C-alpha positions as CSV (number, residue, x, y, z in Angstrom):
1,M,203.1,216.9,38.7
2,S,199.4,216.2,37.9
3,K,197.1,215.6,40.3
4,K,196.4,211.8,38.7
5,T,200.1,211.0,39.5
6,K,200.0,212.5,43.0
7,G,197.1,210.9,44.0
8,L,198.8,207.2,42.7
9,I,202.0,208.1,44.7
10,L,200.0,208.7,47.8
11,I,198.0,205.3,47.3
12,I,201.3,203.6,46.6
13,I,202.8,205.1,49.9
14,G,199.4,203.8,51.8
15,I,199.7,200.2,50.3
16,L,203.8,200.0,51.7
17,I,202.8,201.5,55.0
18,A,200.0,198.6,55.3
19,L,202.4,196.0,54.0
20,F,204.9,197.4,56.6
21,G,202.4,196.9,59.3
22,V,201.1,193.5,58.7
23,F,204.9,192.5,58.6
24,L,205.5,194.0,61.9
25,L,202.5,192.1,63.5
26,N,203.6,188.9,61.8
27,S,207.2,189.3,62.8
28,R,205.9,189.8,66.4
29,E,203.9,186.8,66.1
30,I,206.7,184.3,65.2
31,N,209.1,185.9,67.5
32,K,206.4,185.7,70.5
33,Q,208.0,184.2,73.7
34,V,205.8,181.9,75.4
35,L,206.6,182.0,79.4
36,P,207.1,178.9,81.2
37,V,204.1,177.1,82.8
38,E,204.9,176.2,86.5
39,I,202.7,174.5,89.0
40,T,203.4,173.2,92.6
41,A,202.0,170.0,93.7
42,E,200.4,170.9,97.0
43,K,198.1,168.9,99.0
44,I,198.3,165.6,97.0
45,S,198.5,162.8,99.7
46,T,200.6,160.4,97.9
47,E,202.8,159.8,94.7
48,I,200.8,160.5,91.3
49,S,201.8,160.9,87.9
50,V,202.7,164.4,86.5
51,Y,199.5,163.5,83.7
52,D,197.5,163.0,86.9
53,F,198.3,166.0,88.4
54,M,197.5,168.1,85.2
55,T,194.4,166.3,84.7
56,Q,193.4,167.6,88.6
57,L,194.5,170.6,87.8
58,Q,192.4,171.0,84.5
59,N,189.4,169.4,86.0
60,E,189.7,172.5,88.5
61,G,189.9,175.0,85.7
62,K,193.2,176.2,86.8
63,I,195.4,174.7,83.1
64,N,194.2,173.6,79.8
65,F,195.8,170.8,77.8
66,K,195.5,168.4,75.2
67,E,197.5,165.2,74.9
68,K,198.2,162.1,72.5
69,T,198.8,158.6,73.8
70,Y,201.2,156.2,72.4
71,T,201.1,152.9,72.6
72,G,204.3,151.9,74.6
73,M,205.4,155.3,75.4
74,G,202.0,156.7,77.3
75,K,200.8,160.5,77.0
76,F,202.6,163.3,75.1
77,I,201.3,166.8,75.8
78,E,200.7,168.6,72.7
79,E,199.2,171.3,73.8
80,I,198.8,173.9,76.7
81,N,196.6,176.6,77.2
82,G,195.9,176.9,73.4
83,I,199.8,177.0,72.4
84,K,200.3,173.7,70.4
85,N,203.8,172.0,69.3
86,G,205.1,173.0,66.2
87,E,208.3,174.0,65.6
88,K,208.8,173.9,69.5
89,N,207.0,171.6,72.0
90,W,206.3,171.5,75.2
91,I,209.0,170.2,77.7
92,Y,208.2,169.3,81.3
93,Y,211.2,170.0,84.0
94,V,210.4,168.6,87.8
95,N,212.0,170.8,90.5
96,G,214.2,172.5,87.9
97,Q,215.1,169.2,86.3
98,K,214.3,168.1,82.6
99,A,212.2,164.8,82.7
100,E,213.4,162.0,81.4
101,I,210.2,159.8,81.3
102,G,207.0,160.4,80.0
103,V,204.4,162.4,81.9
104,S,202.1,159.3,82.7
105,N,205.4,157.6,84.0
106,Y,207.0,160.4,86.2
107,K,205.8,160.4,89.7
108,I,205.9,163.3,91.7
109,N,205.3,163.9,95.4
110,N,203.9,167.1,97.7
111,G,205.7,170.2,97.3
112,D,207.6,169.1,93.4
113,I,207.2,171.8,91.0
114,V,206.3,171.1,87.5
115,S,207.5,173.5,85.0
116,W,206.4,173.7,81.6
117,K,208.8,175.1,78.8
118,Y,208.1,175.6,75.0
119,E,211.4,175.2,73.6
120,A,213.3,173.2,70.4
121,Y,213.3,169.4,71.4
């Protein structure tokens, strides 16, 4: 086998290894698991909405989120801590129960636990 052929084979092997590495990185990104965001309502003196509580936490630098307001429906959380809705969405639970109303309408009390899970709707 000539030096030219050996060099060409080595180049092809290198390209295949690089492509395999890119594939592995992309598959990890696609399948990454987003851990739930769990926050406990502490030291609130009156009933407040989940949205107001999250806004308070955001102002304190404890969480980051983006929302969109829908007329007649209220606010919808579109992103938490840099993870945007897509094939999955941020769904919230209060004390382990999936919420059935929007964040701007659900009232929580001192000690309630609000969990956000990134899951298929």
